[in-house]
C-alpha positions as CSV (number, residue, x, y, z in Angstrom):
1,M,-0.2,0.0,0.3
2,I,3.0,2.2,0.2
3,A,3.9,2.1,-2.9
4,V,0.6,2.3,-4.1
5,I,0.6,5.6,-2.0
6,G,3.8,6.6,-3.8
7,M,2.7,5.8,-7.7
8,F,-0.6,7.7,-7.0
9,V,0.8,11.1,-5.5
10,S,3.3,11.2,-8.0
11,V,1.2,10.3,-11.0
12,A,-1.7,12.6,-9.5
13,G,-0.1,16.3,-9.4
14,A,0.4,15.8,-13.4
15,H,-3.0,14.4,-14.5
16,D,-6.0,14.5,-13.7
17,A,-5.8,11.3,-11.9
18,G,-5.9,13.2,-8.1
19,I,-9.9,12.8,-8.5
20,A,-9.3,9.4,-7.3
21,A,-7.6,10.5,-3.6
22,P,-10.2,10.2,-1.6
23,F,-10.1,6.0,-3.1
24,V,-6.7,5.3,-2.6
25,F,-6.9,7.4,1.2
26,A,-9.8,5.5,2.1
27,L,-8.0,1.7,1.4
28,A,-5.1,3.0,3.0
29,L,-7.3,3.7,5.9
30,Y,-8.7,0.3,5.2
31,L,-5.9,-1.7,5.3
32,F,-4.2,0.3,8.3
33,A,-7.0,0.2,10.5
34,H,-6.2,-3.3,10.9
35,E,-2.4,-3.2,12.2
36,G,-1.9,-5.9,10.9
37,G,1.9,-5.9,8.9
38,L,5.2,-4.5,9.9
39,I,4.4,-0.9,8.9
40,S,1.7,-0.5,11.5
41,A,4.7,-2.6,13.8
42,L,6.5,0.3,13.3
43,L,4.6,3.1,14.1
44,R,3.4,1.4,17.4
45,S,7.5,1.5,18.7
46,R,8.4,3.8,20.9
47,P,9.9,6.2,18.6
48,M,7.4,6.7,16.7
49,L,5.1,6.8,18.8
50,L,7.1,10.1,20.8
51,L,6.8,11.8,17.5
52,G,3.4,11.2,17.3
53,S,3.1,13.0,20.6
54,L,5.6,15.7,19.8
55,S,3.8,16.2,16.4
56,Y,2.2,19.2,17.0
57,S,5.1,21.0,18.5
58,I,7.6,19.9,15.3
59,Y,4.8,21.6,12.9
60,M,4.6,24.9,15.5
61,V,9.2,25.2,14.7
62,H,10.2,23.5,12.6
63,I,9.9,27.3,10.1
64,F,11.6,28.8,13.3
65,V,14.5,26.4,13.2
66,Q,14.6,25.9,9.2
67,G,15.1,29.6,9.2
68,R,17.9,30.2,12.5
69,M,19.6,26.8,10.5
70,I,19.6,29.6,7.3
71,N,21.3,32.0,9.4
72,V,23.8,30.2,10.9
73,G,24.9,28.0,7.5
74,G,25.2,31.7,6.5
75,L,27.4,33.1,9.1
76,I,29.5,29.1,8.6
77,E,29.4,30.5,4.6
78,R,31.2,33.9,5.1
79,K,33.6,32.2,7.6
80,L,34.5,29.2,5.8
81,G,33.9,30.6,2.5
82,I,31.9,27.0,0.9
83,G,28.7,27.1,-0.5
84,I,26.2,25.8,2.3
85,V,23.4,28.2,1.7
86,G,21.9,29.7,-1.5
87,D,18.9,30.1,-3.6
88,L,18.3,26.8,-5.5
89,T,15.1,26.1,-8.0
90,L,12.7,24.0,-6.8
91,R,10.1,22.2,-9.3
92,G,11.3,26.4,-10.6
93,D,10.8,28.1,-8.0
94,P,13.0,30.3,-6.2
95,V,13.9,28.8,-2.9
96,T,16.6,29.2,-0.5
97,G,18.6,26.6,1.4
98,F,21.4,24.4,2.0
99,G,23.1,21.9,-0.1
100,V,25.0,24.9,-2.7
101,G,28.7,23.6,-2.6
102,S,27.9,19.7,-2.3
103,P,24.8,17.5,-1.6
104,W,27.2,16.3,1.4
105,I,26.9,19.9,3.1
106,G,23.3,19.6,1.7
107,F,22.9,16.2,3.2
108,A,24.5,17.1,6.7
109,A,22.5,20.3,7.1
110,V,18.9,18.3,6.6
111,I,19.9,15.8,8.8
112,A,21.0,18.2,11.8
113,M,18.2,20.1,10.7
114,L,15.8,17.4,12.2
115,V,17.8,16.6,14.9
116,A,17.3,20.2,16.2
117,V,13.5,20.5,15.0
118,I,13.0,17.3,17.2
119,I,15.6,18.8,20.0
120,A,13.4,21.5,20.3
121,S,9.6,20.2,19.8
122,W,10.6,18.1,23.0
123,F,11.1,21.4,24.9
124,T,8.2,22.7,23.8
125,W,6.1,19.7,23.9
126,R,7.5,19.1,27.5
127,F,7.7,23.0,28.8
128,V,4.8,25.1,26.9
129,E,2.4,22.2,25.7
130,M,1.6,19.5,28.4
131,P,1.8,21.8,31.0
132,A,-0.8,24.7,28.1
133,L,-2.9,20.8,28.6
134,A,-2.9,20.7,31.9
135,W,-3.7,24.1,32.6
136,F,-7.0,23.6,30.3
137,R,-7.6,20.5,31.8
138,R,-8.1,22.5,35.4
139,L,-10.5,24.9,33.8
140,A,-12.7,22.6,32.6
141,K,-13.1,20.7,35.6
142,R,-13.6,23.7,37.5
143,I,-16.3,25.0,34.9
């Protein structure tokens, strides 16, 4: 099913096949709802459950972390004179990103950014999201 979804998404963007999206994803939901396969077992593992808990925090901090990493990459680039950050074209649109000088630098920067996003998300989840959730629960009990 993962392969079918991957093929569908790669084809649907360029053709009218996107009209079938509700059926493809309904089938995926039906298959994964039984939680019997290897992918389902992987998704029930502790690291994936942690990422699920952090998902809202990841959503909230990822752009901020990416922006700061681009800032730091620009500083390092100016000091060392190597191509880390620059203007790229992604699907025809101009973007700023990592890996202008070398794809390996870009790969390392993306891995560092993923780690930084997860760490920052854990802190916002632990010290912002969870206390706010506890506060709202106490408020709901009083009401």
